[in-house]
N, C-alpha and C positions, 0 to 999 in steps of 0.2 A: 340587320345591324350594320351600320356604317363605321368607318374608322374613327369618325368624330364622336360616336356614341360612347358614353362612359362604360367602363368594364363593370359588369354586375358583381356584387359581392358573392363569395362562395356560399353554397347551400349548407345549412346545418347538417351534421352527420346523421341526425335522426330521420332525415327524409332523403336518403340517397336515390330513391326512385324518381325524384322530381328533377328532371333534366332541363327545366326552364320552359317547356312547352305550355301552351295555354291550358289544355285539359288538366295537366298535372297541377298547375297552379290553382285551377278551379277546385280540384279535389282537395288540395290542402286547405283552401279557404273554407270548404264545406266542413272539414274536420274541425277547424278552428271555431267555426260558428257553432258546431254541435257541442264543442267543449264549453264554449261560453254559455250556451243555453243550460248545460248541466250545472255550471256555477250559479247562474241566475235562479235555476229551479231550487237548488239547495238553499240559496239565500232567502227565497220567499218563505220557507218554513220557519225561519227564525222570527218573522214578524207576523205570522198567521197562527192558527190554532195548532195545538200539539199534534205531532205525527201519529196517526192511528197505530195502535199496537196490534201484535199478532193475536190470533184467537187463543193460543195456548197461554200466553201471558195474561190475557184478559180473564181467562178462567181461573188462573192461580190467584189473581188479585180479588176476584169476586168470591172465591172460596174463603178468603180471610175476612173481607169487609161485610159481605151480606149477613153472615151469622152475627157479627158485631152490631150492625145496624138493626137487625131484628131484635136482638137483646135490648138495645136502647129503647126502641119503640115499645116493646113489651113492658119494660120497667117504667116508662112514662105512664102507660095505661094503669099499671098496678099501683103506682105511687101517687097518681094524680090526686091532689087534695080536694079539689072542688071549692076553693076559696079559703081565706084565712078564718080561723075560728073567732066567733064574737066574744067580746069582753067589755066590761065596764071601764070607762076612762078613769084613770087615777088622778089626772090633773098634773102629773109630774112630767117635766121635760117635754118630749114630743108627744107623749100620750095624754093629750088633752083635746077637748072639743074646741073647735075654732070656727069663727065667722069672719066675714069680710067687713071692712069699715073704710071710712074716708075722713081725712082731716078737713074740717069745714071752717075753722077759725083759729087764729093764733094771736095771743096778746102777751105782753110782758107783765110779770108779777114780781113782787119782792120775795127773794129766796128766803130771807129770814122769817118772814111771816108764814110762808108755806111750810118751812121746816119746824118752826116752833109751834104754830097753831094748828098743824095738821094740813092735810091736802085739801084742796077745794072740794066742795060737795060733788060726790060721784067720782072722785079721782083717787089715785093712790100715790104714795111717796115715790120718788124717783127710783127706778129699778136698775138703770144702766150706770155704769161708770163708778159706782161706789161713792163714798163720802169725799168727793173731790172738792177742793176749795172753790167757791163761786168766784168767777172772774167777770161777772156781769149779771144782769137780771135773768131770772128764770123765765121760762116760756110756758104759758098755759095753753094746751092744745085741746080744742073742742072737737071730739071725734064722734061721727055719726055711724051707727050700726047700719050696714047695708044689706044684711041677710039674716035669716033666722027668725025666730018668733018675735023679737024686739026690733024688727026693722024700722028705721026712722028715729029710734031713740038716740039721744046724745049723752055723752059723759065727758069728763075733763081729765086730762092726763098732764101732769106737771113734768117738764123736762128740765133737768139741771143743766147749766151752761157747760159743764165739763163732761156731759154724757157723750159717748161716741156716736150715738144716732140722734140726729136732729130731724125735725119734720118741716114740711112746707104745706101751704094751703092747697087742697085738691089732691094731696098724695094719698094713694090707696095703701091701707095697712091690713095686717092680719090680727084679729082679736082673739084672745083666750076667753072662753065662756065657761063660767063656773055656776051652773044653775042652782046649786044648794047654798051659795054664798049670799050674804045680805044684798039687798037690791042695789045699793050704791057701789058694791064691790064685785058685781058679777062679770064685768067686762074690764079688760086691760089690754093694752097694745103689746103684743109679743113679738111681732116682726113686721116687715114691710112687704108689700106685694111686688114681686119681681117677674110677673108673667110676661110683660112686654119685652124687657131686655133679653130674657132667656129665650123667648120665642124668636126674636130678631136674630140672636146669635145662632140658634139652631137653623134658621132659614139661610143665613150666610154660609154656614157649614155645608148644608145640603147643596146650595148653589155652587160652591167651590168644588165639591166632590163630583157633581154631575157635569159641570163645565169642563173639568180636566179629565175625569175618568170616563165621561160619556156613558155608553150603555153599561159598561162594567161598574161605573160609579153608581148608576141606578140600582143595579143588582146588589151592590155593597150596602146601599141605604136600606133596601128591602131586607137584606140579611140582618142588618143592625136592628131594625124594628122587630123582626122575629126573635132575635136573641134577647132583646129587652122583654119581649112577651114571655119567653121561657123563664126568664129570671123572676118576673113579677107574678106570673100566673102559676108557675110550678115550683121553682126552687124555694122562694120565700114562704109561700103558704104551706108547702110540704114540711119545711123545718118547723113552722109554728104548730103544725098538727102533731108533731112529736116523732116524725120519721128521722132516721139516722142522718145527721147533716152531711157526713162524708159520703154516704151512698147517694143522697140526693144531689150533692155537688158533682159526683162522678157521672151520674146519669144525665143531669141537666147540662153539665159542661160538654159531655160527649154529643148531646143533641145540638148544642150551639155550634160546636166545631164542625159537625157534618153539614149542617145547614149553611154555615158561613162559607166554608171552603168550597163545597160543590156549587153553591149558588154563585159565588164570585168568580170561580176559576173553571167551572164546567166539570162534567162527568168524564174525566180523562185519567189515564194512568199516571200522569204527572201529579194531579191532585190527589189521587189515591195513595201515592208514595208519601206525599206531605201528610196525609191523614195518619198513615202508619207511623211516621216519625213523630208526630204530635202525640199519638197514643203512648208510644214508648216513653217519651219524656214525661208525660203526665203520670205514668206508673212510677217512674223514678222519683218524681216530686212527692207523690203520695206516700211512698215508702219512707223516704228521708224525712218528710215532715212529721209523720207519725212517730218515727223513732226519736227524733230530736225534741219534739214536744214532750215526750215522756222523760227523756234524759235531763232536760232542762227544768222539769217540774213546772211547766207553764200551765196555768189554769184557764187562760183566755178571758178572765173576768178582770179587766184592767181599766175600765172606764165606766162612766155613769150610764151610758147607753146600754152596754152589755149587762150591767147590773140590773137595769130596769127591765130589759127583756127577760132575764133569768127570773126576776121577781114576778113578772106577769105570767110566764110560762115555765114553771120549774122543771118540766119534763125535757126541756131542751138541753142537750149535752154541749156545754160551752167549749170543751176541748175539740169536739168534732166540728163545731162551728168555726173555730180557729183554723183547723186544717182545711175545711171546705173553702174558707176565704183565701188560703194560700193557693189552692188548686185553681179556683176561678180567676184569681188575680194574675196567674201566670199564663192563662190560656191565650189571651190576646197576643201577647208578645211571642209566644210559641208558634202561633199560626204564621206570624210574619217571618220568623226565622226559617221554619220548615219549607214554606212556599218559596222563599228566596233561594234557598240551597237547591231545591229540586229544579227550579227553573234554570239555575246556573248550570247544573249538570246537563240538562237537556240542550241548552244552547251551545255548550262546549261540544257535545256530541254532534250537533248539526254543523258546527264549524269544522270539526275534524272527525268524519265518520269512521276513520280507521283507528281512532284512539281506543286503547284498552280500558277496562274499568279501573285499573290502577292509575293510569295517566289521568283519567277523568276525576278520580277521587283526589289526587294530589292537586290538580288545578283548582277544583272547586273548594278544597279546604283552604287554599290561599285566600279565596274570597271570603270564606266563612270566618277565618281568623279576624279579618277586619270587621266583620259583622258582630262577632262576639264582643270585641272591645267597645264598640259603640252601644250595643244593646245592654250589656251589663252595667255600664256607666249610667245609661238612661234609667234603668230600673232602680239602681241605688239612689240616684238623685231624686227620683220621683218619691220614694219612701222618705228620704231625708226632708224633702220639701213639705210633705204632708205632716211630718213630725216636728217641724221647726219650732212651733211654740213650746212643745215639750222639751226640746233640747235647750231652749232659752231658759226655761225654769231650772234645769240642772246647772246651767252656767251661772245663773244668779245665786244658786245655793252653793257655788264653789265646790262642787263634788268632783272627785277624781274621775279620770276616764274609765278606770276599772269599775268603780262603783256605779257609774252611769250605765256602762255597757251590760253589767250583770243584773241590774234591777229588772224586775219582771216586765215593766211597761216598755222598756227599751229592748230587752232581750227578745221579747215577742216580735218586734219589728226586725231585729237582726236575723232571727230564725226565718221569718217570712222572706226577707230579702235574699239571704244566702241560699236557702233551699230552692227558691225560684231561680236564682242565678245558676246554680249547679244544673238544674234541669235544662235551662237555656243553653248552657255550654255543651252539655252532652247531646242535645238535639242536633247540633251541627254535624259532628262526625257520624252519628247514627243515620240521620236523614240523607247525608251525602253518600254514605256507603250503600244504603238501600237504593237510592236513585241511580248510582253508577252501575250497580249489579243489574237492576231492572232494564235500564236503557241499553246496556251492552248485550245482555241476553236477548232482548227483543230484536235488536238490529241484526244479530247473527242468525236469528231464527228466520227472519223474513228475507234475508239475502241468500241466494242460491249459489252464488259464485263471487270471487273477490272483485270482479269487475263487471258483474251482471247489471247492476243498477246504473253504473256510469255508462256502460256501453249502450244500454237501452235508451238512456237520455240523449246520448250523442247521436244515435241513429234517428231518434225522434226529431232532434234539431236539424239533422241533415235532410230528413224527409220534408220538413217544413220549408227548408231553403230551396229544395228542388221544386216544390209546388209553387213557391213564390216566383221562381224563374219562369215557370210555364205561364 
């Protein structure tokens, strides 16, 4: 060092042994590099798969979930219906025989003549829109039957100008077929064919999920298909066969939950904690729903579809069907909440390995409270949107809020919404507490000393630095 060299700054008190010589400085740099590696190593876990758990904790989780999964599989086998029971079509509502058709010709006709003199040969009076005043000429649609025993046959359907559904040439339609009706009244247009737009929308949805979610998105789509299969192949036919709707919903919902969570998030302790939190919340929803359906004297028979199902299959318990709908409807949102809370606890533990379970619980609950506010509002708005036409009818009738809220048709939706929301709210603290206890107990188990892991990583980083220098 020459007199012109600047005076070096004093060393920090934490390294008094470093006197400024080269070897000492090199040793300090090696420790710093080792510490940096320890930080990088810990950071890598937050973006990769969940940290493996200890054998003891794995056995505890397995002791709870394996018997439950076994019970679900056994119940699926015992209750498996083997298909919906056959029945004769009544021709009412959705319970009617249908064929496909196509509009091949449209022409204008005089509404007065069709209304006064009857529908054209082979047609029916207008069925849509009611007796709305004509604001223009009516349209006579020639429809060709595209499937069934009368394929190629044509008939005429008159469409009032005020009808909400209008047709175009070449449009595919759904035809109601009544084989016992007179020949000129056997076919009528009951709906339009929506296969193409629905298929296109489903394709766009799948493309978005895979493009953003990548392999996890692929697994999510597979889980969605399997869940739909459980719903259509097990839950619905089993209810129609006369099995208890609540039992079927619990078994089918549990199977959907296990398949969806483990397929999308892997066989990890993190996913298992989410499963336990979801099960606890479903139990609360089932108990609350059963109790308040009885207290509110809800029958579940509040619309034409339910009445038709009960008329065709009198053995179905409509109250149980209502409760089953509450459980299944809450399942999807519950999965979202429990997985999010569990992941939040794991990430907080990775960010601060020394945090106690109380600290983890408090930090994760701050995240959960924000989640509660958005999820509950979403659930309420979803039910309100589905019931909007019904609410408009009450508004037109000028009924008071109390009368509307306590009428059975609205009270059913209120019970459905509030019971599901209570289960969602309770799932946050329950799942957060389970996750905090599990992750804290597991980390203490696998750590043999307060600084063992950090020291091992620091030594590993230093070893790599020395090998690199060679």
